[in-house]
PyMOL Python script that loads the backbone (N, CA, C, O; Angstrom):
from pymol import cmd

cmd.read_pdbstr("""\
ATOM      1  N   MET A   1      16.826  19.804 -13.081  1.00  0.00           N
ATOM      2  CA  MET A   1      16.312  19.046 -13.925  1.00  0.00           C
ATOM      3  C   MET A   1      14.885  18.055 -12.857  1.00  0.00           C
ATOM      4  O   MET A   1      13.873  17.472 -13.245  1.00  0.00           O
ATOM      5  N   ILE A   2      15.520  18.286 -11.312  1.00  0.00           N
ATOM      6  CA  ILE A   2      14.126  17.423 -10.787  1.00  0.00           C
ATOM      7  C   ILE A   2      12.954  18.674 -10.298  1.00  0.00           C
ATOM      8  O   ILE A   2      11.764  18.989 -10.294  1.00  0.00           O
ATOM      9  N   GLY A   3      14.449  19.111  -9.874  1.00  0.00           N
ATOM     10  CA  GLY A   3      13.064  20.943  -9.665  1.00  0.00           C
ATOM     11  C   GLY A   3      11.707  20.916 -10.781  1.00  0.00           C
ATOM     12  O   GLY A   3      10.482  20.808 -10.723  1.00  0.00           O
ATOM     13  N   GLU A   4      12.703  21.075 -11.739  1.00  0.00           N
ATOM     14  CA  GLU A   4      11.449  21.697 -12.647  1.00  0.00           C
ATOM     15  C   GLU A   4      10.437  20.434 -12.422  1.00  0.00           C
ATOM     16  O   GLU A   4       9.298  20.642 -12.003  1.00  0.00           O
ATOM     17  N   TRP A   5      10.906  19.098 -12.722  1.00  0.00           N
ATOM     18  CA  TRP A   5       9.519  17.993 -12.696  1.00  0.00           C
ATOM     19  C   TRP A   5       9.194  18.584 -11.576  1.00  0.00           C
ATOM     20  O   TRP A   5       8.394  19.357 -12.102  1.00  0.00           O
ATOM     21  N   LEU A   6       9.150  18.870 -10.438  1.00  0.00           N
ATOM     22  CA  LEU A   6       9.151  18.889  -8.956  1.00  0.00           C
ATOM     23  C   LEU A   6       8.224  20.288  -8.721  1.00  0.00           C
ATOM     24  O   LEU A   6       7.344  20.392  -7.865  1.00  0.00           O
ATOM     25  N   VAL A   7       8.555  21.149  -9.508  1.00  0.00           N
ATOM     26  CA  VAL A   7       7.825  22.473  -9.639  1.00  0.00           C
ATOM     27  C   VAL A   7       6.496  21.835 -11.716  1.00  0.00           C
ATOM     28  O   VAL A   7       5.889  22.676 -12.379  1.00  0.00           O
ATOM     29  N   ALA A   8       6.509  21.155 -11.869  1.00  0.00           N
ATOM     30  CA  ALA A   8       5.993  20.662 -12.993  1.00  0.00           C
ATOM     31  C   ALA A   8       4.618  20.349 -12.372  1.00  0.00           C
ATOM     32  O   ALA A   8       3.560  20.959 -12.530  1.00  0.00           O
ATOM     33  N   LEU A   9       5.005  18.739 -11.279  1.00  0.00           N
ATOM     34  CA  LEU A   9       3.761  17.765 -10.641  1.00  0.00           C
ATOM     35  C   LEU A   9       3.157  19.170  -9.593  1.00  0.00           C
ATOM     36  O   LEU A   9       1.942  19.338  -9.490  1.00  0.00           O
ATOM     37  N   GLU A  10       4.276  20.225  -8.775  1.00  0.00           N
ATOM     38  CA  GLU A  10       3.095  21.088  -7.915  1.00  0.00           C
ATOM     39  C   GLU A  10       1.835  21.585  -9.203  1.00  0.00           C
ATOM     40  O   GLU A  10       0.796  22.097  -8.787  1.00  0.00           O
ATOM     41  N   ALA A  11       1.944  21.475 -10.076  1.00  0.00           N
ATOM     42  CA  ALA A  11       0.577  22.723 -10.751  1.00  0.00           C
ATOM     43  C   ALA A  11      -0.280  21.729 -11.034  1.00  0.00           C
ATOM     44  O   ALA A  11      -1.405  22.149 -10.761  1.00  0.00           O
ATOM     45  N   THR A  12      -0.334  20.608 -11.447  1.00  0.00           N
ATOM     46  CA  THR A  12      -1.188  19.750 -11.692  1.00  0.00           C
ATOM     47  C   THR A  12      -2.728  19.826 -10.922  1.00  0.00           C
ATOM     48  O   THR A  12      -3.322  19.423  -9.922  1.00  0.00           O
ATOM     49  N   ALA A  13      -2.817  20.227 -11.524  1.00  0.00           N
ATOM     50  CA  ALA A  13      -4.720  19.725 -11.078  1.00  0.00           C
ATOM     51  C   ALA A  13      -4.675  19.033 -10.067  1.00  0.00           C
ATOM     52  O   ALA A  13      -5.075  19.559  -9.029  1.00  0.00           O
ATOM     53  N   LEU A  14      -4.248  17.822 -10.028  1.00  0.00           N
ATOM     54  CA  LEU A  14      -4.262  16.492  -8.835  1.00  0.00           C
ATOM     55  C   LEU A  14      -4.154  17.411  -7.497  1.00  0.00           C
ATOM     56  O   LEU A  14      -5.147  17.544  -6.782  1.00  0.00           O
ATOM     57  N   ALA A  15      -2.548  18.231  -7.082  1.00  0.00           N
ATOM     58  CA  ALA A  15      -2.038  18.755  -6.552  1.00  0.00           C
ATOM     59  C   ALA A  15      -3.082  19.415  -6.213  1.00  0.00           C
ATOM     60  O   ALA A  15      -3.408  19.243  -5.038  1.00  0.00           O
ATOM     61  N   GLY A  16      -4.042  20.449  -7.109  1.00  0.00           N
ATOM     62  CA  GLY A  16      -4.677  21.675  -6.913  1.00  0.00           C
ATOM     63  C   GLY A  16      -5.710  21.401  -5.948  1.00  0.00           C
ATOM     64  O   GLY A  16      -6.192  22.236  -5.183  1.00  0.00           O
ATOM     65  N   ALA A  17      -6.168  19.621  -6.062  1.00  0.00           N
ATOM     66  CA  ALA A  17      -7.085  19.301  -6.024  1.00  0.00           C
ATOM     67  C   ALA A  17      -6.693  18.948  -4.409  1.00  0.00           C
ATOM     68  O   ALA A  17      -7.384  19.544  -3.582  1.00  0.00           O
ATOM     69  N   LEU A  18      -5.873  18.231  -3.999  1.00  0.00           N
ATOM     70  CA  LEU A  18      -5.308  18.268  -2.762  1.00  0.00           C
ATOM     71  C   LEU A  18      -4.558  18.705  -2.087  1.00  0.00           C
ATOM     72  O   LEU A  18      -4.048  18.225  -1.075  1.00  0.00           O
ATOM     73  N   ARG A  19      -4.287  20.435  -2.959  1.00  0.00           N
ATOM     74  CA  ARG A  19      -4.334  21.209  -1.294  1.00  0.00           C
ATOM     75  C   ARG A  19      -6.009  22.023  -1.027  1.00  0.00           C
ATOM     76  O   ARG A  19      -6.611  22.468  -0.050  1.00  0.00           O
ATOM     77  N   SER A  20      -6.173  21.942  -1.928  1.00  0.00           N
ATOM     78  CA  SER A  20      -7.692  22.731  -1.760  1.00  0.00           C
ATOM     79  C   SER A  20      -8.198  21.836  -0.761  1.00  0.00           C
ATOM     80  O   SER A  20      -8.323  22.243   0.394  1.00  0.00           O
ATOM     81  N   SER A  21      -8.558  20.446  -1.134  1.00  0.00           N
ATOM     82  CA  SER A  21      -9.750  20.236  -0.071  1.00  0.00           C
ATOM     83  C   SER A  21      -9.491  19.748   1.527  1.00  0.00           C
ATOM     84  O   SER A  21      -8.409  20.146   1.959  1.00  0.00           O
ATOM     85  N   VAL A  22     -10.082  19.164   2.227  1.00  0.00           N
ATOM     86  CA  VAL A  22      -9.696  19.073   3.655  1.00  0.00           C
ATOM     87  C   VAL A  22      -9.963  18.591   3.996  1.00  0.00           C
ATOM     88  O   VAL A  22     -10.041  18.483   5.220  1.00  0.00           O
ATOM     89  N   TRP A  23     -10.716  17.152   2.318  1.00  0.00           N
ATOM     90  CA  TRP A  23     -10.828  15.889   2.416  1.00  0.00           C
ATOM     91  C   TRP A  23      -9.798  15.097   1.803  1.00  0.00           C
ATOM     92  O   TRP A  23      -9.636  13.909   2.082  1.00  0.00           O
ATOM     93  N   ALA A  24      -9.089  15.736   0.963  1.00  0.00           N
ATOM     94  CA  ALA A  24      -8.599  15.130  -0.118  1.00  0.00           C
ATOM     95  C   ALA A  24      -7.291  13.824   0.317  1.00  0.00           C
ATOM     96  O   ALA A  24      -7.076  12.631   0.103  1.00  0.00           O
ATOM     97  N   TYR A  25      -6.853  14.650   0.833  1.00  0.00           N
ATOM     98  CA  TYR A  25      -5.115  14.953   0.827  1.00  0.00           C
ATOM     99  C   TYR A  25      -4.980  13.143   2.093  1.00  0.00           C
ATOM    100  O   TYR A  25      -4.365  12.076   2.106  1.00  0.00           O
ATOM    101  N   PRO A  26      -6.248  14.055   3.101  1.00  0.00           N
ATOM    102  CA  PRO A  26      -6.362  12.632   4.770  1.00  0.00           C
ATOM    103  C   PRO A  26      -6.542  11.221   3.534  1.00  0.00           C
ATOM    104  O   PRO A  26      -5.594  10.682   2.964  1.00  0.00           O
ATOM    105  N   LEU A  27      -7.812  10.914   3.382  1.00  0.00           N
ATOM    106  CA  LEU A  27      -8.436  10.299   2.779  1.00  0.00           C
ATOM    107  C   LEU A  27      -7.316   9.198   2.084  1.00  0.00           C
ATOM    108  O   LEU A  27      -7.193   8.014   2.398  1.00  0.00           O
ATOM    109  N   VAL A  28      -6.355  10.125   0.798  1.00  0.00           N
ATOM    110  CA  VAL A  28      -5.360   9.540   0.028  1.00  0.00           C
ATOM    111  C   VAL A  28      -3.786   9.144   0.839  1.00  0.00           C
ATOM    112  O   VAL A  28      -2.782   8.654   0.321  1.00  0.00           O
ATOM    113  N   ASN A  29      -4.053   9.635   2.537  1.00  0.00           N
ATOM    114  CA  ASN A  29      -2.846   9.815   2.855  1.00  0.00           C
ATOM    115  C   ASN A  29      -3.407   7.976   4.002  1.00  0.00           C
ATOM    116  O   ASN A  29      -2.648   7.039   4.247  1.00  0.00           O
ATOM    117  N   ALA A  30      -4.819   8.098   4.395  1.00  0.00           N
ATOM    118  CA  ALA A  30      -4.721   6.756   5.021  1.00  0.00           C
ATOM    119  C   ALA A  30      -4.664   5.212   3.788  1.00  0.00           C
ATOM    120  O   ALA A  30      -3.809   4.328   3.853  1.00  0.00           O
ATOM    121  N   ALA A  31      -5.796   5.271   2.773  1.00  0.00           N
ATOM    122  CA  ALA A  31      -5.406   4.652   2.695  1.00  0.00           C
ATOM    123  C   ALA A  31      -3.870   4.062   1.842  1.00  0.00           C
ATOM    124  O   ALA A  31      -3.613   2.866   1.705  1.00  0.00           O
ATOM    125  N   HIS A  32      -3.137   5.000   1.428  1.00  0.00           N
ATOM    126  CA  HIS A  32      -1.759   4.867   1.663  1.00  0.00           C
ATOM    127  C   HIS A  32      -0.791   3.815   2.986  1.00  0.00           C
ATOM    128  O   HIS A  32       0.038   2.907   3.050  1.00  0.00           O
ATOM    129  N   ILE A  33      -1.366   4.450   3.598  1.00  0.00           N
ATOM    130  CA  ILE A  33      -0.762   4.179   4.924  1.00  0.00           C
ATOM    131  C   ILE A  33      -1.561   2.251   5.134  1.00  0.00           C
ATOM    132  O   ILE A  33      -0.874   1.447   5.764  1.00  0.00           O
ATOM    133  N   LEU A  34      -2.573   1.906   4.711  1.00  0.00           N
ATOM    134  CA  LEU A  34      -3.155   1.004   4.238  1.00  0.00           C
ATOM    135  C   LEU A  34      -2.817  -0.053   4.298  1.00  0.00           C
ATOM    136  O   LEU A  34      -2.579  -1.134   4.836  1.00  0.00           O
ATOM    137  N   GLY A  35      -2.913   1.091   3.030  1.00  0.00           N
ATOM    138  CA  GLY A  35      -1.789  -0.411   1.232  1.00  0.00           C
ATOM    139  C   GLY A  35      -0.967  -1.190   2.028  1.00  0.00           C
ATOM    140  O   GLY A  35      -1.105  -2.397   2.223  1.00  0.00           O
ATOM    141  N   VAL A  36       0.317  -0.115   2.709  1.00  0.00           N
ATOM    142  CA  VAL A  36       1.249  -0.376   3.166  1.00  0.00           C
ATOM    143  C   VAL A  36       1.212  -1.965   4.668  1.00  0.00           C
ATOM    144  O   VAL A  36       1.951  -2.928   4.876  1.00  0.00           O
ATOM    145  N   ALA A  37      -0.135  -1.398   5.384  1.00  0.00           N
ATOM    146  CA  ALA A  37      -0.903  -2.448   6.655  1.00  0.00           C
ATOM    147  C   ALA A  37      -0.181  -3.335   5.748  1.00  0.00           C
ATOM    148  O   ALA A  37       0.892  -3.938   5.739  1.00  0.00           O
ATOM    149  N   LEU A  38      -1.810  -3.081   4.525  1.00  0.00           N
ATOM    150  CA  LEU A  38      -2.390  -4.963   4.325  1.00  0.00           C
ATOM    151  C   LEU A  38      -1.443  -5.653   3.356  1.00  0.00           C
ATOM    152  O   LEU A  38      -1.799  -6.630   2.698  1.00  0.00           O
ATOM    153  N   LEU A  39       0.537  -4.788   3.242  1.00  0.00           N
ATOM    154  CA  LEU A  39       1.554  -5.636   2.345  1.00  0.00           C
ATOM    155  C   LEU A  39       2.751  -5.854   3.730  1.00  0.00           C
ATOM    156  O   LEU A  39       3.665  -6.677   3.771  1.00  0.00           O
ATOM    157  N   VAL A  40       2.401  -4.889   4.718  1.00  0.00           N
ATOM    158  CA  VAL A  40       3.676  -5.788   5.572  1.00  0.00           C
ATOM    159  C   VAL A  40       2.637  -6.988   6.379  1.00  0.00           C
ATOM    160  O   VAL A  40       2.711  -8.211   6.496  1.00  0.00           O
ATOM    161  N   GLY A  41       1.988  -6.298   6.691  1.00  0.00           N
ATOM    162  CA  GLY A  41       0.369  -7.377   7.696  1.00  0.00           C
ATOM    163  C   GLY A  41       0.782  -8.809   6.798  1.00  0.00           C
ATOM    164  O   GLY A  41       1.965  -9.118   6.940  1.00  0.00           O
ATOM    165  N   ALA A  42       0.358  -9.290   6.324  1.00  0.00           N
ATOM    166  CA  ALA A  42       0.294 -10.562   4.993  1.00  0.00           C
ATOM    167  C   ALA A  42       1.766 -10.994   4.246  1.00  0.00           C
ATOM    168  O   ALA A  42       1.694 -11.892   3.406  1.00  0.00           O
ATOM    169  N   ILE A  43       2.904 -10.474   4.484  1.00  0.00           N
ATOM    170  CA  ILE A  43       4.251 -10.603   4.390  1.00  0.00           C
ATOM    171  C   ILE A  43       4.728 -11.355   5.389  1.00  0.00           C
ATOM    172  O   ILE A  43       5.029 -12.544   5.290  1.00  0.00           O
ATOM    173  N   VAL A  44       4.840 -10.373   6.805  1.00  0.00           N
ATOM    174  CA  VAL A  44       5.337 -11.234   8.505  1.00  0.00           C
ATOM    175  C   VAL A  44       4.310 -12.950   8.399  1.00  0.00           C
ATOM    176  O   VAL A  44       4.840 -13.977   7.976  1.00  0.00           O
ATOM    177  N   PRO A  45       3.059 -12.898   8.804  1.00  0.00           N
ATOM    178  CA  PRO A  45       2.871 -14.134   9.097  1.00  0.00           C
ATOM    179  C   PRO A  45       2.613 -15.677   7.475  1.00  0.00           C
ATOM    180  O   PRO A  45       1.968 -16.699   7.242  1.00  0.00           O
ATOM    181  N   LEU A  46       3.568 -14.849   6.900  1.00  0.00           N
ATOM    182  CA  LEU A  46       4.299 -15.858   5.609  1.00  0.00           C
ATOM    183  C   LEU A  46       4.807 -16.081   5.642  1.00  0.00           C
ATOM    184  O   LEU A  46       5.157 -17.207   5.287  1.00  0.00           O
ATOM    185  N   ASP A  47       5.630 -14.966   6.273  1.00  0.00           N
ATOM    186  CA  ASP A  47       7.269 -15.377   6.308  1.00  0.00           C
ATOM    187  C   ASP A  47       7.782 -16.506   7.867  1.00  0.00           C
ATOM    188  O   ASP A  47       8.700 -17.283   8.127  1.00  0.00           O
ATOM    189  N   LEU A  48       6.510 -15.960   8.588  1.00  0.00           N
ATOM    190  CA  LEU A  48       6.803 -16.670   9.498  1.00  0.00           C
ATOM    191  C   LEU A  48       6.602 -18.353   9.444  1.00  0.00           C
ATOM    192  O   LEU A  48       7.419 -19.195   9.814  1.00  0.00           O
ATOM    193  N   ARG A  49       5.713 -18.500   9.064  1.00  0.00           N
ATOM    194  CA  ARG A  49       4.606 -20.014   7.789  1.00  0.00           C
ATOM    195  C   ARG A  49       5.495 -20.158   7.439  1.00  0.00           C
ATOM    196  O   ARG A  49       6.253 -20.678   8.258  1.00  0.00           O
ATOM    197  N   LEU A  50       6.173 -19.812   5.892  1.00  0.00           N
ATOM    198  CA  LEU A  50       7.404 -20.661   5.734  1.00  0.00           C
ATOM    199  C   LEU A  50       8.928 -20.510   6.648  1.00  0.00           C
ATOM    200  O   LEU A  50      10.090 -20.909   6.577  1.00  0.00           O
ATOM    201  N   LEU A  51       8.217 -19.814   7.367  1.00  0.00           N
ATOM    202  CA  LEU A  51       9.707 -20.465   8.584  1.00  0.00           C
ATOM    203  C   LEU A  51       8.975 -21.765  10.061  1.00  0.00           C
ATOM    204  O   LEU A  51       9.258 -21.614  11.249  1.00  0.00           O
ATOM    205  N   GLY A  52       8.499 -22.361   9.782  1.00  0.00           N
ATOM    206  CA  GLY A  52       7.701 -23.494  10.178  1.00  0.00           C
ATOM    207  C   GLY A  52       7.123 -23.429  10.729  1.00  0.00           C
ATOM    208  O   GLY A  52       6.579 -24.410  11.234  1.00  0.00           O
ATOM    209  N   ALA A  53       6.707 -21.642  11.150  1.00  0.00           N
ATOM    210  CA  ALA A  53       5.047 -21.575  12.125  1.00  0.00           C
ATOM    211  C   ALA A  53       3.717 -22.013  12.170  1.00  0.00           C
ATOM    212  O   ALA A  53       3.117 -20.972  11.902  1.00  0.00           O
ATOM    213  N   TRP A  54       3.408 -22.328  12.230  1.00  0.00           N
ATOM    214  CA  TRP A  54       1.716 -22.786  12.095  1.00  0.00           C
ATOM    215  C   TRP A  54       2.065 -23.780  11.063  1.00  0.00           C
ATOM    216  O   TRP A  54       1.971 -24.074   9.872  1.00  0.00           O
ATOM    217  N   ARG A  55       2.389 -24.025  11.885  1.00  0.00           N
ATOM    218  CA  ARG A  55       2.056 -25.919  10.920  1.00  0.00           C
ATOM    219  C   ARG A  55       1.551 -26.385  10.872  1.00  0.00           C
ATOM    220  O   ARG A  55       1.468 -27.093   9.868  1.00  0.00           O
ATOM    221  N   SER A  56       0.629 -26.495  11.955  1.00  0.00           N
ATOM    222  CA  SER A  56      -0.676 -26.787  11.515  1.00  0.00           C
ATOM    223  C   SER A  56      -2.093 -26.929  10.358  1.00  0.00           C
ATOM    224  O   SER A  56      -3.028 -27.698  10.139  1.00  0.00           O
ATOM    225  N   VAL A  57      -1.313 -25.166   9.637  1.00  0.00           N
ATOM    226  CA  VAL A  57      -1.902 -25.205   8.797  1.00  0.00           C
ATOM    227  C   VAL A  57      -1.323 -25.025   7.094  1.00  0.00           C
ATOM    228  O   VAL A  57      -0.247 -24.682   6.605  1.00  0.00           O
ATOM    229  N   PRO A  58      -2.276 -25.332   6.686  1.00  0.00           N
ATOM    230  CA  PRO A  58      -1.805 -26.226   5.874  1.00  0.00           C
ATOM    231  C   PRO A  58      -1.512 -24.742   4.768  1.00  0.00           C
ATOM    232  O   PRO A  58      -2.457 -23.954   4.792  1.00  0.00           O
ATOM    233  N   LEU A  59      -0.224 -24.296   3.770  1.00  0.00           N
ATOM    234  CA  LEU A  59       0.187 -23.700   3.689  1.00  0.00           C
ATOM    235  C   LEU A  59      -0.501 -23.649   2.149  1.00  0.00           C
ATOM    236  O   LEU A  59      -0.487 -22.482   1.759  1.00  0.00           O
ATOM    237  N   ALA A  60      -1.099 -24.561   1.157  1.00  0.00           N
ATOM    238  CA  ALA A  60      -1.867 -22.791   0.009  1.00  0.00           C
ATOM    239  C   ALA A  60      -2.250 -21.957   0.326  1.00  0.00           C
ATOM    240  O   ALA A  60      -1.929 -20.769   0.295  1.00  0.00           O
ATOM    241  N   PRO A  61      -3.714 -23.011   1.011  1.00  0.00           N
ATOM    242  CA  PRO A  61      -4.291 -22.051   1.237  1.00  0.00           C
ATOM    243  C   PRO A  61      -3.686 -20.563   1.844  1.00  0.00           C
ATOM    244  O   PRO A  61      -4.457 -19.606   1.770  1.00  0.00           O
ATOM    245  N   PHE A  62      -2.864 -20.428   2.205  1.00  0.00           N
ATOM    246  CA  PHE A  62      -2.741 -19.523   3.671  1.00  0.00           C
ATOM    247  C   PHE A  62      -1.947 -18.947   2.351  1.00  0.00           C
ATOM    248  O   PHE A  62      -2.443 -17.890   1.961  1.00  0.00           O
ATOM    249  N   TRP A  63      -0.657 -19.471   1.456  1.00  0.00           N
ATOM    250  CA  TRP A  63      -0.643 -18.221   0.359  1.00  0.00           C
ATOM    251  C   TRP A  63      -0.857 -17.788  -0.540  1.00  0.00           C
ATOM    252  O   TRP A  63      -0.340 -16.883  -1.196  1.00  0.00           O
ATOM    253  N   ARG A  64      -2.399 -18.976  -0.777  1.00  0.00           N
ATOM    254  CA  ARG A  64      -2.899 -17.403  -1.513  1.00  0.00           C
ATOM    255  C   ARG A  64      -3.858 -16.873  -0.769  1.00  0.00           C
ATOM    256  O   ARG A  64      -4.577 -16.257  -1.555  1.00  0.00           O
ATOM    257  N   VAL A  65      -4.354 -16.748   0.527  1.00  0.00           N
ATOM    258  CA  VAL A  65      -4.875 -15.560   0.532  1.00  0.00           C
ATOM    259  C   VAL A  65      -4.275 -14.328   0.548  1.00  0.00           C
ATOM    260  O   VAL A  65      -4.301 -13.337  -0.181  1.00  0.00           O
ATOM    261  N   LEU A  66      -3.435 -14.809   2.105  1.00  0.00           N
ATOM    262  CA  LEU A  66      -1.808 -13.843   2.243  1.00  0.00           C
ATOM    263  C   LEU A  66      -1.595 -13.069   0.518  1.00  0.00           C
ATOM    264  O   LEU A  66      -2.054 -11.987   0.153  1.00  0.00           O
ATOM    265  N   THR A  67      -0.957 -13.815  -0.100  1.00  0.00           N
ATOM    266  CA  THR A  67       0.415 -12.819  -1.038  1.00  0.00           C
ATOM    267  C   THR A  67      -1.009 -11.934  -2.229  1.00  0.00           C
ATOM    268  O   THR A  67      -0.621 -11.042  -2.984  1.00  0.00           O
ATOM    269  N   ARG A  68      -2.588 -12.346  -2.222  1.00  0.00           N
ATOM    270  CA  ARG A  68      -3.805 -11.592  -2.479  1.00  0.00           C
ATOM    271  C   ARG A  68      -3.791 -10.130  -1.533  1.00  0.00           C
ATOM    272  O   ARG A  68      -4.096  -8.965  -1.788  1.00  0.00           O
ATOM    273  N   THR A  69      -3.385 -10.684  -0.577  1.00  0.00           N
ATOM    274  CA  THR A  69      -3.465  -9.617   0.457  1.00  0.00           C
ATOM    275  C   THR A  69      -2.545  -8.541   0.324  1.00  0.00           C
ATOM    276  O   THR A  69      -2.967  -7.423   0.620  1.00  0.00           O
ATOM    277  N   ALA A  70      -1.129  -8.686  -0.144  1.00  0.00           N
ATOM    278  CA  ALA A  70      -0.261  -8.164  -0.294  1.00  0.00           C
ATOM    279  C   ALA A  70      -0.481  -7.792  -1.232  1.00  0.00           C
ATOM    280  O   ALA A  70      -0.602  -6.589  -1.003  1.00  0.00           O
ATOM    281  N   GLY A  71      -0.717  -7.991  -2.684  1.00  0.00           N
ATOM    282  CA  GLY A  71      -0.751  -7.723  -3.830  1.00  0.00           C
ATOM    283  C   GLY A  71      -1.517  -6.336  -3.685  1.00  0.00           C
ATOM    284  O   GLY A  71      -1.144  -5.169  -3.796  1.00  0.00           O
ATOM    285  N   ALA A  72      -2.785  -6.955  -3.379  1.00  0.00           N
ATOM    286  CA  ALA A  72      -3.910  -5.147  -2.810  1.00  0.00           C
ATOM    287  C   ALA A  72      -3.278  -4.019  -2.317  1.00  0.00           C
ATOM    288  O   ALA A  72      -3.066  -2.928  -2.846  1.00  0.00           O
ATOM    289  N   GLY A  73      -2.939  -4.567  -0.932  1.00  0.00           N
ATOM    290  CA  GLY A  73      -1.501  -3.941   0.210  1.00  0.00           C
ATOM    291  C   GLY A  73      -0.607  -2.823  -0.579  1.00  0.00           C
ATOM    292  O   GLY A  73      -0.742  -1.636  -0.284  1.00  0.00           O
ATOM    293  N   LEU A  74       0.553  -3.348  -1.856  1.00  0.00           N
ATOM    294  CA  LEU A  74       0.413  -2.770  -3.088  1.00  0.00           C
ATOM    295  C   LEU A  74       0.324  -2.023  -4.046  1.00  0.00           C
ATOM    296  O   LEU A  74       1.116  -1.307  -4.658  1.00  0.00           O
ATOM    297  N   VAL A  75      -1.016  -2.322  -4.141  1.00  0.00           N
ATOM    298  CA  VAL A  75      -1.617  -1.363  -5.297  1.00  0.00           C
ATOM    299  C   VAL A  75      -1.715  -0.111  -4.770  1.00  0.00           C
ATOM    300  O   VAL A  75      -1.332   1.010  -5.104  1.00  0.00           O
ATOM    301  N   LEU A  76      -2.498  -0.720  -3.599  1.00  0.00           N
ATOM    302  CA  LEU A  76      -3.109   1.007  -2.567  1.00  0.00           C
ATOM    303  C   LEU A  76      -1.982   1.699  -2.610  1.00  0.00           C
ATOM    304  O   LEU A  76      -1.730   2.766  -3.169  1.00  0.00           O
ATOM    305  N   ALA A  77      -1.222   0.881  -1.868  1.00  0.00           N
ATOM    306  CA  ALA A  77       0.306   1.888  -1.663  1.00  0.00           C
ATOM    307  C   ALA A  77       0.752   2.427  -2.484  1.00  0.00           C
ATOM    308  O   ALA A  77       1.269   3.536  -2.354  1.00  0.00           O
ATOM    309  N   ILE A  78       0.658   1.642  -3.808  1.00  0.00           N
ATOM    310  CA  ILE A  78       1.116   2.105  -5.672  1.00  0.00           C
ATOM    311  C   ILE A  78      -0.012   3.341  -5.911  1.00  0.00           C
ATOM    312  O   ILE A  78      -0.126   4.325  -6.642  1.00  0.00           O
ATOM    313  N   VAL A  79      -0.455   2.952  -5.284  1.00  0.00           N
ATOM    314  CA  VAL A  79      -1.914   4.604  -6.633  1.00  0.00           C
ATOM    315  C   VAL A  79      -2.081   6.074  -5.149  1.00  0.00           C
ATOM    316  O   VAL A  79      -2.070   7.283  -5.377  1.00  0.00           O
ATOM    317  N   PHE A  80      -2.213   5.439  -3.816  1.00  0.00           N
ATOM    318  CA  PHE A  80      -2.187   6.653  -3.674  1.00  0.00           C
ATOM    319  C   PHE A  80      -0.874   6.968  -2.999  1.00  0.00           C
ATOM    320  O   PHE A  80      -1.040   7.638  -1.980  1.00  0.00           O
ATOM    321  N   GLY A  81       0.532   6.643  -3.306  1.00  0.00           N
ATOM    322  CA  GLY A  81       1.693   6.905  -3.012  1.00  0.00           C
ATOM    323  C   GLY A  81       1.906   8.179  -3.283  1.00  0.00           C
ATOM    324  O   GLY A  81       3.010   8.680  -3.070  1.00  0.00           O
TER     325      GLY A  81
END
""", "prot")
cmd.dss("prot")
cmd.show_as("cartoon", "prot")
cmd.util.cbc("prot")
cmd.orient("prot")
């Protein structure tokens, strides 16, 4: 069952375009890696701030910026994953 699904996925036009293009696959891969980096890169400082690091930085603006950054990273990682 899974093998049939993978064969069908391999036969799609998108898979063919990724195979035949010199630039498409590396760009999609780079976008996925960028998404993961944004996701992890936003979660780590936010967790550190919640644990008590950088107490001089107010939490609300820090939270707003980093949760949006993590969300954008998640979207990129899913779309280009």
